[in-house]
LOSE-812051 format. One line per 2 residues: number of its first residue (from 1); their letters; for each residue x, y, z of C-alpha. Coordinates in pm, 1 decimal. Example, Ala and Ser with C-alpha at 12.3 -4.5 7.8 and 13.67 -1.06 7.14 Angstrom:
<rs>
1 = AS = 1230.0/-450.0/780.0; 1367.0/-106.0/714.0 $
</rs>
This chain:
<rs>
1 = MP = 13914.2/984.0/800.7; 13570.2/860.4/685.5 $
3 = RL = 13405.0/1034.9/394.9; 13101.7/1252.4/463.3 $
5 = DC = 12788.2/1237.5/251.6; 12613.1/1564.9/168.1 $
7 = HG = 12385.1/1536.0/471.2; 12681.8/1468.3/698.8 $
9 = AL = 12866.6/1765.9/551.7; 12560.9/1985.2/608.1 $
11 = RL = 12531.0/1870.6/967.5; 12901.3/1941.4/1022.3 $
13 = AM = 12866.7/2287.4/867.7; 12566.4/2366.6/1086.3 $
15 = TV = 12755.9/2250.2/1394.0; 13046.2/2480.9/1305.0 $
17 = LK = 12808.8/2771.7/1241.8; 12630.4/2716.3/1573.2 $
19 = RK = 12963.3/2700.4/1751.9; 13074.2/3024.3/1586.6 $
21 = ER = 12744.3/3188.6/1680.0; 12781.1/3072.3/2038.6 $
23 = DR = 13141.1/3196.7/2050.9; 13029.6/3530.4/1906.6 $
25 = KL = 12769.8/3568.2/2180.8; 13030.2/3482.6/2442.4 $
27 = AP = 13286.8/3729.8/2313.2; 13475.0/3906.5/2591.8 $
29 = MT = 13401.0/4264.2/2679.2; 13534.3/4524.3/2438.1 $
31 = ED = 13845.7/4722.2/2517.7; 13630.8/5031.5/2577.9 $
33 = QH = 13420.4/4836.7/2828.1; 13735.6/4703.1/2988.8 $
35 = QR = 13871.3/5054.2/3037.6; 13539.2/5174.0/3179.9 $
37 = LL = 13545.2/4882.7/3424.1; 13895.5/4971.0/3543.9 $
39 = QL = 13803.8/5338.3/3579.9; 13500.6/5252.2/3792.4 $
41 = LS = 13688.8/5004.3/4012.2; 13946.1/5272.6/4089.6 $
43 = QP = 13688.2/5507.2/4246.1; 13704.8/5547.8/4625.7 $
45 = TA = 13388.0/5468.4/4818.7; 13253.8/5384.9/5165.5 $
47 = PF = 12908.5/5351.9/5322.3; 12731.0/5690.7/5305.8 $
49 = RE = 13031.3/5832.7/5113.9; 12959.1/5722.9/4757.3 $
51 = QH = 12997.3/6070.0/4601.7; 13298.0/5989.3/4380.9 $
53 = VI = 13122.8/5686.2/4232.5; 12804.7/5889.9/4178.9 $
55 = GH = 12995.5/6172.6/4010.9; 13185.3/5932.9/3785.4 $
57 = LS = 12868.0/5746.9/3682.5; 12667.2/6065.4/3628.1 $
59 = TL = 12923.9/6189.3/3376.2; 12917.3/5856.6/3191.4 $
61 = LE = 12536.5/5839.1/3185.0; 12501.4/6195.7/3059.1 $
63 = YS = 12751.6/6127.0/2782.0; 12568.6/5805.5/2686.0 $
65 = GV = 12223.3/5965.9/2685.1; 12081.8/5739.9/2955.5 $
67 = PF = 11815.7/5917.6/3163.5; 11867.0/5904.0/3540.4 $
69 = FQ = 11795.2/6086.8/3863.7; 11867.3/6061.0/4235.5 $
71 = DP = 11588.1/5955.4/4469.1; 11540.6/6131.9/4806.2 $
73 = IG = 11789.8/5891.6/4968.0; 12059.4/5970.2/4711.1 $
75 = NL = 12039.5/5638.0/4523.3; 12087.7/5658.4/4146.8 $
77 = VL = 11784.3/5549.0/3942.4; 11858.1/5463.5/3577.3 $
79 = GV = 11618.7/5447.1/3284.1; 11397.4/5744.0/3375.1 $
81 = DS = 11478.2/6106.5/3444.9; 11248.2/6183.1/3737.2 $
83 = AR = 11036.8/6035.8/4013.6; 10728.8/6120.7/3808.3 $
85 = AY = 10856.9/5921.3/3508.4; 10956.6/5635.4/3740.4 $
87 = RR = 10607.0/5606.9/3884.5; 10455.0/5636.7/3538.1 $
89 = VL = 10657.1/5336.3/3419.5; 10538.5/5136.1/3717.6 $
91 = RE = 10174.2/5219.6/3640.1; 10192.8/5108.3/3275.7 $
93 = RT = 9931.0/4839.8/3211.1; 10130.5/4565.4/3043.6 $
95 = SE = 10205.9/4200.6/3108.3; 10576.1/4252.3/3031.6 $
97 = PL = 10757.6/4255.5/3365.7; 10983.1/4544.3/3452.0 $
99 = RL = 11339.5/4428.4/3519.4; 11474.1/4622.8/3818.9 $
101 = FV = 11851.2/4567.1/3829.0; 11998.9/4652.4/4170.6 $
103 = AH = 12360.2/4688.2/4285.7; 12528.7/4894.2/4557.1 $
105 = MD = 12789.6/5166.4/4523.0; 12954.2/5143.6/4866.3 $
107 = HP = 13217.8/4917.9/5020.4; 13325.9/4878.2/5384.6 $
109 = GF = 13541.5/5166.8/5501.1; 13604.3/5429.7/5767.3 $
111 = HG = 13472.7/5777.6/5849.4; 13696.4/6034.3/6017.4 $
113 = MR = 13582.6/6129.8/6369.7; 13837.4/6374.0/6517.5 $
115 = WL = 14203.5/6469.7/6511.5; 14402.5/6330.2/6803.5 $
117 = AP = 14721.3/6504.2/6689.6; 14835.4/6691.2/6374.5 $
119 = NR = 14866.1/6361.9/6186.2; 14666.3/6115.9/6400.8 $
121 = LA = 14307.7/6066.5/6287.4; 14049.3/5878.7/6495.6 $
123 = VR = 13809.3/5687.2/6271.6; 13501.6/5467.3/6294.2 $
125 = WH = 13461.6/5165.7/6068.4; 13140.6/5084.2/5877.3 $
127 = GG = 13084.0/4733.3/5738.3; 13285.2/4413.6/5750.5 $
129 = SP = 13665.5/4400.1/5764.9; 13967.7/4178.8/5821.8 $
131 = LK = 14052.9/4110.9/6186.5; 14421.2/4014.5/6179.3 $
133 = HL = 14757.5/4164.8/6078.1; 14607.2/4513.9/6091.3 $
135 = AG = 14885.5/4717.0/6256.0; 15075.1/4925.8/6002.6 $
137 = TR = 14838.4/4850.5/5715.4; 14836.9/5123.2/5451.3 $
139 = MR = 14509.6/5317.7/5424.9; 14367.4/5545.7/5155.6 $
141 = VV = 14241.2/5882.0/5287.7; 13976.1/6056.5/5078.6 $
143 = SD = 13774.2/6380.0/5080.3; 13515.6/6527.6/4844.2 $
145 = EG = 13805.7/6656.1/4634.3; 13955.9/6310.6/4587.1 $
147 = II = 14233.4/6098.9/4738.3; 14428.2/6345.9/4951.3 $
149 = GS = 14682.3/6116.4/5110.9; 14766.9/5782.8/5263.1 $
151 = GR = 14825.4/5663.4/5613.6; 14907.2/5369.5/5835.0 $
153 = LG = 14667.2/5190.9/6065.9; 14760.7/5225.9/6432.2 $
155 = KV = 14560.1/5128.5/6736.5; 14254.1/4916.9/6643.7 $
157 = VL = 13948.9/4826.3/6852.9; 13738.7/4537.9/6718.0 $
159 = AA = 13359.1/4543.9/6731.7; 13185.9/4340.1/7000.2 $
161 = SG = 13035.7/4123.5/6724.8; 13385.5/4004.2/6639.2 $
163 = WS = 13338.2/4043.8/6262.9; 13483.5/4389.6/6194.4 $
165 = ID = 13686.7/4684.6/6313.8; 13495.3/4924.8/6538.2 $
167 = TA = 13732.8/5219.9/6581.6; 14094.9/5285.6/6495.5 $
169 = EI = 14367.3/5546.3/6459.6; 14537.0/5634.3/6131.1 $
171 = RV = 14867.8/5820.5/6098.9; 14812.7/6033.0/5789.9 $
173 = DF = 15071.3/6152.4/5537.7; 14914.8/6423.2/5320.0 $
175 = DT = 15002.2/6450.5/4950.9; 14990.0/6832.3/4966.6 $
177 = PA = 15082.9/7077.2/5242.1; 14736.4/7237.8/5228.7 $
179 = AR = 14542.5/7309.8/5545.9; 14441.8/6994.7/5730.1 $
181 = PR = 14082.8/6898.5/5635.5; 13810.2/6861.3/5894.3 $
183 = AR = 13822.5/6511.9/6041.0; 13457.4/6441.2/5959.1 $
185 = AL = 13515.7/6535.6/5594.3; 13752.1/6239.6/5554.0 $
187 = YG = 13683.4/5875.3/5481.3; 13850.9/5583.9/5305.9 $
189 = GF = 13958.3/5223.1/5325.1; 14247.9/4989.7/5264.1 $
191 = DF = 14517.8/5091.2/5017.6; 14731.7/4865.9/4800.5 $
193 = RA = 14997.1/4891.6/4528.5; 14754.0/5063.9/4289.6 $
195 = PV = 14385.6/5160.2/4273.0; 14335.2/4868.7/4031.2 $
197 = WE = 14559.7/4622.6/3848.0; 14539.1/4293.4/3655.8 $
199 = TK = 14728.2/3964.8/3666.2; 14646.5/3654.4/3461.1 $
201 = GK = 14286.2/3747.3/3390.9; 14213.6/3855.9/3748.3 $
203 = IY = 14137.1/4216.3/3841.9; 14259.2/4334.6/4183.5 $
205 = CP = 14130.4/4644.3/4364.1; 14016.1/4759.0/4709.6 $
207 = AA = 13643.0/4737.4/4626.6; 13518.5/4494.9/4361.1 $
209 = DD = 13213.6/4439.5/4586.8; 12991.7/4577.6/4446.7 $
211 = LA = 13134.0/4805.1/4179.5; 13146.1/4498.6/3952.0 $
213 = GV = 12765.7/4475.0/3975.2; 12729.4/4849.7/3924.5 $
215 = FA = 12939.5/4820.3/3607.3; 12710.2/4553.1/3462.8 $
217 = II = 12399.4/4766.5/3518.6; 12560.8/5078.1/3370.0 $
219 = ET = 12676.1/4888.7/3060.5; 12333.3/4729.7/3015.4 $
221 = AC = 12164.9/5069.8/3033.4; 12410.6/5231.0/2791.8 $
223 = AL = 12362.9/4947.1/2541.6; 11983.1/4976.8/2556.9 $
225 = WR = 11984.0/5349.2/2494.4; 12251.9/5326.5/2227.1 $
227 = RR = 12027.8/5095.8/2022.1; 11752.0/5357.5/2006.0 $
229 = RG = 11964.9/5667.4/1973.7; 11827.3/5902.8/1708.5 $
231 = RP = 11479.8/5744.8/1697.1; 11167.5/5943.5/1786.9 $
233 = QR = 11094.7/5887.4/2155.8; 10765.8/6042.4/2263.9 $
235 = RP = 10755.8/5801.6/2557.5; 11117.2/5688.1/2604.0 $
237 = WR = 11032.5/5433.0/2874.4; 10819.9/5224.7/2636.6 $
239 = HR = 10972.5/4907.0/2492.0; 11249.4/4917.0/2751.9 $
241 = PF = 11126.8/4719.9/3053.0; 11442.7/4826.4/3236.8 $
243 = LG = 11519.9/5017.2/3553.4; 11849.4/5035.9/3736.7 $
245 = LL = 11881.6/5112.4/4106.2; 12232.1/5186.3/4235.8 $
247 = TR = 12210.7/5205.3/4611.7; 12398.5/5359.1/4900.3 $
249 = AE = 12512.1/5211.0/5233.2; 12430.1/4848.7/5152.9 $
251 = EV = 12717.8/4726.3/5368.2; 12547.8/4839.9/5690.5 $
253 = GF = 12206.7/4679.4/5640.6; 12078.2/4771.3/5292.6 $
255 = VG = 12012.6/5128.7/5410.5; 11980.2/5281.2/5062.1 $
257 = AV = 11765.7/4997.2/4928.3; 11536.1/5003.0/5231.0 $
259 = GH = 11501.7/5379.5/5201.1; 11397.1/5340.7/4838.6 $
261 = LE = 11149.8/5062.4/4916.9; 10999.9/5271.3/5196.2 $
263 = LG = 10919.1/5550.9/4950.3; 10622.2/5337.4/4846.5 $
265 = WL = 10668.6/5397.0/4474.0; 10709.3/5028.7/4390.5 $
267 = QE = 10390.8/4943.8/4578.4; 10198.6/5162.9/4329.2 $
269 = RR = 10287.3/4934.8/4039.6; 10021.7/4799.6/3802.6 $
271 = RP = 10259.6/4582.7/3601.9; 10463.9/4280.0/3707.8 $
273 = IV = 10819.2/4341.5/3824.5; 11122.4/4128.1/3900.0 $
275 = GI = 11412.3/4256.0/4107.7; 11755.6/4136.9/3991.6 $
277 = SL = 12030.0/4175.0/4250.4; 12382.8/4184.9/4108.3 $
279 = EA = 12663.1/4116.6/4354.2; 13025.5/4022.4/4392.3 $
281 = SR = 12997.7/3739.8/4647.2; 13259.0/3544.5/4839.9 $
283 = TL = 13381.1/3225.1/4676.1; 13225.1/2900.2/4795.8 $
285 = PG = 13243.4/2536.6/4681.4; 13064.3/2534.0/4347.6 $
287 = AQ = 13109.7/2909.7/4303.5; 13470.3/2953.8/4201.0 $
289 = IG = 13647.6/3245.4/4037.9; 13687.8/3196.7/3663.0 $
291 = NG = 13407.2/2940.8/3620.5; 13148.2/3200.2/3523.9 $
293 = PV = 12881.2/3408.0/3696.3; 12657.1/3235.5/3949.9 $
295 = VR = 12279.7/3195.7/3925.1; 12217.3/3283.7/4289.4 $
297 = LG = 11938.9/3065.3/4426.1; 11938.7/3248.7/4758.8 $
299 = DR = 12159.5/3412.7/5019.8; 12224.9/3368.0/5389.6 $
301 = RT = 11875.2/3485.8/5482.6; 11636.6/3347.8/5221.7 $
303 = VF = 11585.7/3165.3/4894.0; 11469.3/3373.6/4598.2 $
305 = NA = 11162.8/3377.8/4372.2; 11110.7/3035.6/4210.0 $
307 = DG = 10943.0/3166.7/3892.2; 11213.1/3424.0/3830.1 $
309 = LR = 11487.8/3171.8/3899.1; 11333.7/2934.6/3645.0 $
311 = VL = 11363.2/3203.2/3377.7; 11714.4/3303.1/3487.0 $
313 = SE = 11831.9/2940.9/3485.8; 11704.9/2889.0/3129.8 $
315 = VA = 11868.6/3215.1/3018.0; 12199.4/3110.3/3173.0 $
317 = QT = 12184.4/2764.5/3016.9; 12115.9/2912.7/2673.1 $
319 = TL = 12353.4/3209.2/2694.8; 12644.2/3057.8/2889.1 $
321 = PG = 12627.3/2679.1/2843.9; 12899.7/2528.1/3059.1 $
323 = RH = 13018.8/2873.8/3161.8; 12798.6/2958.1/3456.4 $
325 = QR = 12746.7/2824.2/3807.5; 12440.3/2771.7/4021.4 $
327 = RI = 12402.1/2756.2/4399.1; 12277.6/2926.6/4714.6 $
329 = MD = 12536.9/3193.0/4796.2; 12500.8/3188.5/5173.1 $
331 = GG = 12833.2/3352.6/5251.3; 12641.6/3678.5/5296.1 $
333 = SC = 12315.6/3857.7/5225.1; 12222.1/4080.4/4933.0 $
335 = EA = 11958.0/4331.3/4833.3; 11735.8/4055.8/4692.4 $
337 = TA = 11656.1/3984.2/5058.7; 11541.3/4343.0/5109.2 $
339 = MT = 11325.3/4330.0/4796.5; 11174.5/3998.6/4906.7 $
341 = AW = 11091.7/4147.9/5246.9; 10902.1/4430.4/5074.2 $
343 = GI = 10706.5/4197.5/4846.9; 10915.7/4235.8/4529.6 $
345 = PA = 10981.5/3903.2/4347.6; 11360.2/3888.1/4340.5 $
347 = IG = 11642.3/3684.4/4189.5; 12018.9/3725.5/4197.4 $
349 = IS = 12336.6/3687.0/3995.8; 12680.5/3686.5/4157.0 $
351 = VP = 13036.0/3721.3/4038.2; 13263.0/3504.5/4258.6 $
353 = LG = 13485.9/3729.7/4469.5; 13827.1/3667.4/4617.4 $
355 = NY = 13920.7/3812.8/4958.1; 13565.0/3916.8/5046.4 $
357 = HN = 13556.1/4244.2/5244.9; 13934.4/4270.1/5203.2 $
359 = QG = 13990.4/3963.8/5421.9; 14289.2/3756.9/5312.2 $
361 = VE = 14099.0/3431.1/5262.5; 14229.3/3347.3/4914.9 $
363 = GG = 14555.0/3541.5/4964.9; 14747.0/3659.1/4660.7 $
365 = PD = 14941.0/3979.6/4591.8; 14951.9/4243.6/4867.9 $
367 = CR = 14784.4/4010.0/5120.2; 14929.7/4075.9/5467.3 $
369 = GP = 14855.2/3723.1/5591.2; 14563.8/3484.3/5650.5 $
371 = GG = 14268.0/3687.2/5774.2; 14459.5/4009.6/5722.8 $
373 = PA = 14403.0/4296.2/5476.4; 14411.2/4199.8/5108.8 $
375 = PE = 14278.2/4340.0/4779.7; 13954.9/4190.5/4650.8 $
377 = FV = 13972.4/4027.6/4309.0; 13738.4/3902.1/4038.1 $
379 = SR = 13775.8/3734.8/3699.9; 13744.7/3949.7/3390.2 $
381 = DD = 13577.1/3656.0/3212.9; 13319.5/3623.2/3490.9 $
383 = IS = 13225.8/3988.7/3449.3; 13195.6/3936.1/3072.8 $
385 = GL = 12953.7/3652.7/3147.7; 12758.7/3876.0/3384.9 $
387 = LE = 12717.1/4130.4/3104.8; 12590.4/3854.9/2875.5 $
389 = LC = 12327.8/3746.2/3128.4; 12206.4/4101.8/3189.9 $
391 = TA = 12168.4/4159.0/2815.5; 11987.4/3827.2/2768.4 $
393 = LM = 11745.6/3905.4/3053.3; 11624.3/4206.4/2855.5 $
395 = SA = 11495.4/3984.1/2573.3; 11125.1/4025.4/2496.2 $
397 = KL = 11082.2/3649.8/2435.9; 11134.2/3519.1/2788.0 $
399 = PW = 10854.3/3312.3/2950.2; 10801.8/3535.7/3253.5 $
401 = QD = 10422.2/3487.6/3254.1; 10437.2/3107.6/3269.4 $
403 = PW = 10793.7/2990.4/3328.4; 10690.8/2634.6/3423.3 $
405 = AE = 10486.5/2556.7/3109.9; 10759.1/2344.7/2948.5 $
407 = QR = 10823.5/2159.5/3273.3; 10451.6/2087.6/3319.7 $
409 = SA = 10431.9/1953.0/2965.0; 10725.2/1719.6/3024.9 $
411 = LR = 10576.0/1594.5/3351.2; 10236.6/1533.9/3186.8 $
413 = KN = 10396.9/1332.3/2907.3; 10574.7/1123.1/3165.7 $
415 = RD = 10247.3/1077.7/3357.1; 10066.6/970.2/3038.4 $
417 = RL = 10342.9/722.5/2957.3; 10325.6/559.8/3300.3 $
419 = QR = 9957.2/605.3/3383.2; 9873.8/244.2/3293.6 $
421 = LL = 10086.3/138.0/3593.0; 9875.1/330.7/3843.9 $
</rs>
């Protein structure tokens, strides 16, 4: 081995220190965070029936001291405790852009319609679904009180669109002999061996889309408020250019997000804002599970804001070098499309998702066959990377006002070098 002079030894030491610093920044989520993730992923949810998720998150936010409230649509707004405080933040005169992190709390599922017999429930499906191997599939039946039983899928009618179930029958086995609930008080979705479980770094559950994104926003908010706990806070929104919006009924056309945008509050803003959509999105070539979160350049409907994407790309390259991905995720649409349609500059980050909308595309445990019901799954490491990106996007040193300055400088230098050839 060649000898190192003092300068070589110093360079080697600095390389080791930088590597250690990078590894420290990329440390996996803590065990407490891991447990909170599993608890959230085990919550039942469906479009318009997000009450268990909302109740679970409200308890966590109150314990963590994060201010929040529900807007008139029932979405959870994090970072402020009232509509008045929300609008006040938006009217602050500052050049620092407000980061509006958005994720949805629902997942495709059914609503009870009527009882056909003492244990036969007619249901209507909301959102996407598998189309094959449906007969006899186990279903989770839920009420406001919690999971009250399980059942088996019987007769199924597919939607005319050909991309989901329309109506179905479920034979229900109740966990308790209590009086049969009203049909319209029941809802649910597919059921598997457990509400959530892990195998080889992958987390399996009925609804990773989009509770994984919700988790990242909740953890970001809790970390921000934990840093300032105990300090005087006359105006607690100052120095935290953060808002979280956890929406309802995204799976049926961004209903909660559109309702919030239609309130007109965001149109009153005097400061810049960037919407950041967090999603669990179906795997695609170049967006594979375990290779890191994805800088989402666009979705099926549109590309996203170029200035914001420039900042996000630099943050990802600095925070997760070699551990993130970058592409248009056109396997579906996300709430960044809704924000774009309402004039909000928007960007997106995705966690690659296996078995999107419980369709057995990637297969794996409890999959009933290709195209049949299967648990969704995500990588624990990818979610750790998502947390890193959300934290890094809250830095006060990001070039939001002029994200292309460095690129312009490089292009000018190249022009100057070659100008004599014009």
